[in-house]
Structure formats: C-alpha cells, structure tokens
N, C-alpha and C positions, 0 to 999 in steps of 0.2 A: 943215541936216539936218532932214527932216520928222519930226514927232513920231509915235511909233508909235500907231496906232489901237487903242483899247481897246473891248471889247465885253463885255456881260454874258453870263452863261451862257444866259439866255433868248433873247437876240439870236442867239447862235450856233445854238441849237436851231432857232429860226425860219428861219435861213438854210439849215440842213440840210433842214428840212421843205419848204422851197420848192423843193428839188431832190431830193425823196425817192427818186424812181425811180433817179437816178444814185447816190445814197448807198447804196441797197440793192444795186444791181448791183455796187458796188465792195466793200462790207463784208459782204454776205451773197449772194454770186453764185449764179446758177442751178446746179443739180446734176441729175444723172439723176433724173427723177421729180418735179422741181419743178413746181408749178402754182399758179394763183390761183383762189380760189373765194370769191364774195361779199365781195370787197375784202380778203381775207386771202391773203398770199403765203406759200406753204409751201416751205421749202427746208431744207437741212442747217444745223444750228447751227454757226456759224463758230468758236465758242469751245470746242468739244470734239470728240472723235473720234466724230462722229455718223455712223451707217452707213446710215440709211434716213430718207427724207422722211416726215413725218407729225406729229411732236410739236412741231416748232418752226415758228412762223409770225410774220409781221410785218403789222400793219394798214397798209394803203396808202391808206385814205380815212377821212373823218370826223374828228371832234374828237380822236380818239385815234390818228390817223395817226402812224406811226413807232414806236408801242409794240409790243413783241414779248413772246412767251411761249414757254417751253419746258415743255410738260406732262410731259416725261420727267424733268426735274430740279426743277420747281417754280419755276425762275428766271423773272424778267420784268424789263422795263425800258423806257426811252424811247429816242429816236433817238440821244442821246449815249451812253447805256449800250450801244447796239448797236456804236458805234465802239469803246468800251472792251472789249466782249466779243470783237470781231473781232481787236483788236490786243493782247489780254491785258494791259491796262494799267489804271491807276487813273484817277480823274476828271481830274487835271491832265494826264496823258498823253493822254487822250481829247480834251481841249480843244486841246492842241497839235496833235494829229493832225487835228482838225476844221478848225482855222485853216489848216493846210497844205493840206488837201484843198480848202477853199474859196478858197485863194489870197489870204488876207487879208494875208499878209506882203508880197506883191509887187503887190497890186492898186492900180490908180490910184484917185484920189478919185472919178472918174466911175463906175468899176466898183463901188466900195464903196457909193456912193449908190444905184446900181441894185439891188444885192443887198439893201440895207436896205428899199427900196420893195417889192421882191418878197416879202421876209420879212414885212413889215407887212401886205401884201395877203393872204398865206397865213394869217397869224394871225387876220385878220378873218374869213376864210372859215371857219376852224375854230371861231371863237366863234359864228358864226351856226349852223353845223352842230351845235355842242354844245347850243345852245338847242333846236334841232329834235329832237335825240336825247333830251334830257331830257323833252320833251313826249311823244315816242313811247314812252319807257320808262314814263312815268306812265300813258299810255293802256293799255299792255300790262298794267301792274300792276292797273289798275281792271278790265280785262277778266278777268284771272286771278281776282280776288277775286269777281267776279260768278259765275264758274263754280263756285267753292268754295261760296259762300253759297247758290247755287241747288240744290246737292246736298243730299240728306237726311242728317241726323245719324245716324239709327238704322241700324246695320249688321247687326243680327241677321236671319238668314234672307234676306239679299241675296246677289247674285252675288259681292260683295266678301268676305263672310264665308265663302262656300262655296269660293271660289278659295283663300283663305288656309288654310282648314282641310283641304280635300280635295286641293289641289295642293301646298301648301307646308308642311303639317303644323302650322299655327298656328291653334289653336282660341281665338278671342278670348274665348269664354265663360269660359275658365280664368283670365283676367286679373282678373275681378271687376268691372272697369269698362272702358268703351270708350275707346280712344285718341281724344282730341278733335281731333287734327290730321288724322284720316282720315274721309272721308265717301264716300257712294255716289251716283253720278250715273247715272240710268237710261238716258239717251240723250245722251252727250257727243260733240260734233262732233269728227270726225277729218279732218284735211287733211294730205296729204303729196305732195310733188313729188320724184320720183326724180331726183337730180342727174345720173345717167348717161343715162337714157332720156328724161327729161322727162315721164314718165307722171305724171298727177295722180290721186290717189285721194281722194274725198270720201265720207264715210259717218258713221253714228252707231252707237256701241256703248255698252253699259253700261261704266262706268269706276270705278276706285278713284281718288279725287282727294285730294290731301294739301296742306295749307297749308305754304308755305315762309316762314319768318320770320327776321329778323336777330337779333343779340344783344340788342337792346332789345325784341324781341317784335313789331316792325313787320312787317306782311304785305308780302312782296316778290314772290311768285309762286305758281303752283300746279303740282304734279306730277300727271300723269295716267297711269294704267295702264289701257289699254283691254282689255276682257275679252270672251270668247266661249266657248261650249261647244265643247270639242274633240270632233269627230265620231268620233275613234278610240276614245275611252273614255267619252264622255258627261260628262266632268268639266270644270268651268270652268277656263279657262287664259287666258294672254295672247292677245289677238286675233291672227289670222293676217295681220298687216300688216307692212310693212317696218320700222316703228319703233313698236312697241306701247307704248313709254314716251316721254313728252315733257314738257318744262317750258315753261310760258308765264310770262314775267316774268324777273326777275333772281335768280339763286341764288348768285352768286359771294360767298363769305364767309358765306352764310346756310345754313340747314338745316331739316329737318323734325323738330320736337320730338315724337318718337313716344311717349315714356313718361317720366313724372316720378318713377317709383319709388313708394315708400310712406313715409309719415311715421312718427315714433317710435311713434305709437299706432295705426298701421295705416291712417290716413287718407291723403288725397291731399295731398302736400306742395306747397310754393310752386312757381310756375312757374320755368322756367330763368332768365329775367332777374332774378327775385327770390330766387334760390337763396342759401343761407347760405354763409359762408366755409368752405373746405375741401371743397367739393362735388366729387364724382367723377362723370365722365360717360363712358359707352361710346359711341364714335363708329363707326358702320358706314357703308359705302358706300351700300347700298340700304335701302329700306323693309322688305323681307322679313327682312333680317339684323337690323335694329334691332328689329323685332317679335320675332324669335327671342331676342334679348337679354332683352326684357321677359318672355317666357314662361319662360326658364330662370333669370333673375335678377330677379324682380319687384320687389326692393327698390332696384334701381339705375336711374339715368337713362339713357335711350338716345336718340340723335339720329342721323338719317340725313343724311349729307353729300351724297347724290345721285350724286356721282362721286368717283373716286379723286383727281383733280386738285383737288377742293374739300376733300378730307379735311384737308389741312394749312392751307388758306386759311380754313377755318371760323373765324369770330370768335365767341369765347365770353365770357361775363361774367367780370370779374376774380375773382369768388369761386370759379371753377372752378380747382382746384389740381392735379387729377389726371385724366388721360384714358387710356382703354384703346382702342387702335385695333383694331377688329374688321375685319381685312383679308382679302381673297380670297387664296387660295394660288395665286399666279400665277407661273409660271416665266419669263414675259416680262421681259427685262432692263429695258425702259422702265418697266413696272409696279413692279418692285422699286425702281428709282431714285426713282419718285414716292412710294412708301411711306416710304423712308428720309428723303426731303425733308420729308414730312408730319410725321414724328417730330421732326426737327430744328426745324421751325417751332414746334411746341408746346413743345419744350424751351426754345427761345429766349424764348417767352412766359412762362417761369418755371414750367411745369407738369411734374409727374412723368408720364412716358410709359411705358405698357406696351403690349405687342403680343400679340394673339391671332390665330392662324391655325389652320385646321382640321387636326388631327392624324389624322383618321379616313379620309383618302383622298379626300374630296370637295374642292370648290373653296372653299366659304364656310361660314359658321356655319349657315345654313339647311340646307345639305347635311348638316352634322354632326347637326343636330336630327333630320332625317328618318332618318338612319342609325341613331341611337339608338332612335327610335320603331320602326324596322323590326326591330332586334335584340330589343326588348321583345316585339313581336308574335310573333317566331319562338320566343322563350323561353316564351311563354304557350301556344303551339300544342301 
C-alpha cells in the first residue's frame, strides 16, 4: 500500500494559487453584478448572507493573489481562508477540503509532481512580483513625501484656512497652533481616469495636503484635498472633479495625526508614537471631523483614519488604552457592520472603546459643529 503523501500548509496554498481562477470560481462563484477591476474580483461574500456586490473582493494577481477582504465586516484572509470561509469550517476542515479539491488523495505520482512544479513556478512568480511591488510602493511613498515637503507649512490666509473656516466652520486660529500634519500646496497636480468612460482629467488645483504616518511615526503617504472657489457663493470648496480627495502611498493601518492635544501646563505634548501610558485618542474617518474634535476638545488627541474600513485597522502605540470612534451617522447596513467591526478590533487590542455619532440630525461631527455654530448665530441675531 502506497504511503499517503503529506504536504505543508504552504505547499497546499501554492497549489491552490497555481489554479486560482478555478478555486475562486468554485468557492466564490460569480453572482449578479460580479466584476473584475484592476486585478480585483468583486463578488458576493460566500460566507455570509451578502445581498450586493461591492464590499467583498479577491486579489487575482500579484504577490497577494488569493487574498480577500470584506470591507463590510472588516474580515480578510488568504486563499486557504477563502476555502474555510466558503465551507464555514476551521483550518483543519479547510485543509481537508483543499486536498479533496486538488485531488491529492487520489492523484498519481506523476500528477502530484506536476502540481508541485506548477506551485513552485507560481510561488517564484509571486516572489518576483513582490519585489517589484515593494519597489513600486517605495517609489510612491517617496513621491508622496515630495508632494508634502514641497507644500508650504504656513496655513494662515491660504485657501486651506479659508476652506476650513468658511466652508467647514473650523477656524484654525482658535487652536493656538497649527496642525503640523497639514500643509498648503498652491498647485497640486490632479490626475483622474474615469473607469466607466475612460475620460482622463489632468489639471492643477490648490490643495490641502496631509501627512499619513504609521504607529512608529514613519511617513507612508499623502492625502490630498483639491480646492477651488465655488462659483455659486464665492467660498472655497472641494474642487469640482470626480474625486476631489485622493491618497498617494499606503494608508492601511496608518493615519493622519491631526492634533496632539495639550500638555499638563498647556504646551504641546509628546507625539503619538511617544505618548505616555493611558493615552486616549479620538479616531475620526476624515480630516475635517478630526479637526472638529481638536476645535471642540483641544486637550484631546485626534487622528484621521481616512476611511471607515481603516478605522479598525489603524495601528496605535501600546500606550493608547482608550479610543473614541467619531463615526458618521450612516443608516447603510454595510457601514454599520464596518463600525461594529472597528470597535471589536480595538477592544481585542485591549482598549476601552467609546462611540460618538451626531445626535443633531447631521451626518458627522463637522455637521454637528456647524449646526451648533448656526444656532449660536441665530441666538445672537
């Protein structure tokens, strides 16, 4: 009787990745509305009662091929996790299922050797692609840092200060000092290609640019908000383009350290990576909400996570023991699930988690800030 072939987990993953199209077709089959865009295959999550395509996708190319993410739940995994997700089983069950799908129990020695060669070739291609991707990521990070460093530090009397004050109700002069993570770029390049029509827009606009840093304070990317005067009222607003806000570089797990708060004697406290034990941080999705926190609670630290999906993924120093999630009031089921998942992730990291959502009828904290300002103006009239 022939001895049963044994394979490591990595070998089984490599065999699955060598046949990724077939794996995906079997364990995450196409559904109404499924599509592929820039190497990402969007379909329904096979592990839950997913009703619409959009939040769940699988990477089909590159060194992270087979990796999947569900932005509605915050879950993610690799190709073997995809098998477990689809079959609602644990790792051992996924390994057994993968062996069966690959035919490893009944395969001949020749078939096994062929699969191993294919898996090794696929692994080598991914290693080469990973090296290229690392270089490309480093190149994007350098380009992002050049944009930030080429922008001017002084915000007073710039379109950035006017946009924040006149459009968003955030008067930076009231903070006493300028947020160091935000700068003004007088002519920031804008490039956009519409995925539906293929139309390309290239232009230059004034922009609010913000440094994105990881938990250790390392620069990872730049967030840009392009600005223009709104012809309807003559006030600075987001530029009239398809995507007036974009990120260059990597922001997964990183954020924009908008405000450090105030020290015990009113001075500027240590940076977030050097914060003392027991530190509390307010986490907002966007820059404007984080600045609203700074304006309303100047003693507190405020960080912009950039997106709801990154709110829970944000990596924070160990000394941060408490977070308040400043979330949009969104009735969308997917957004609510993402928010709950974000809270769970911070709780799992050992932090006390609190939630703030606008009780005044608007969507976010900045809406609440402007509503209060409007009420004060009416009361003074």
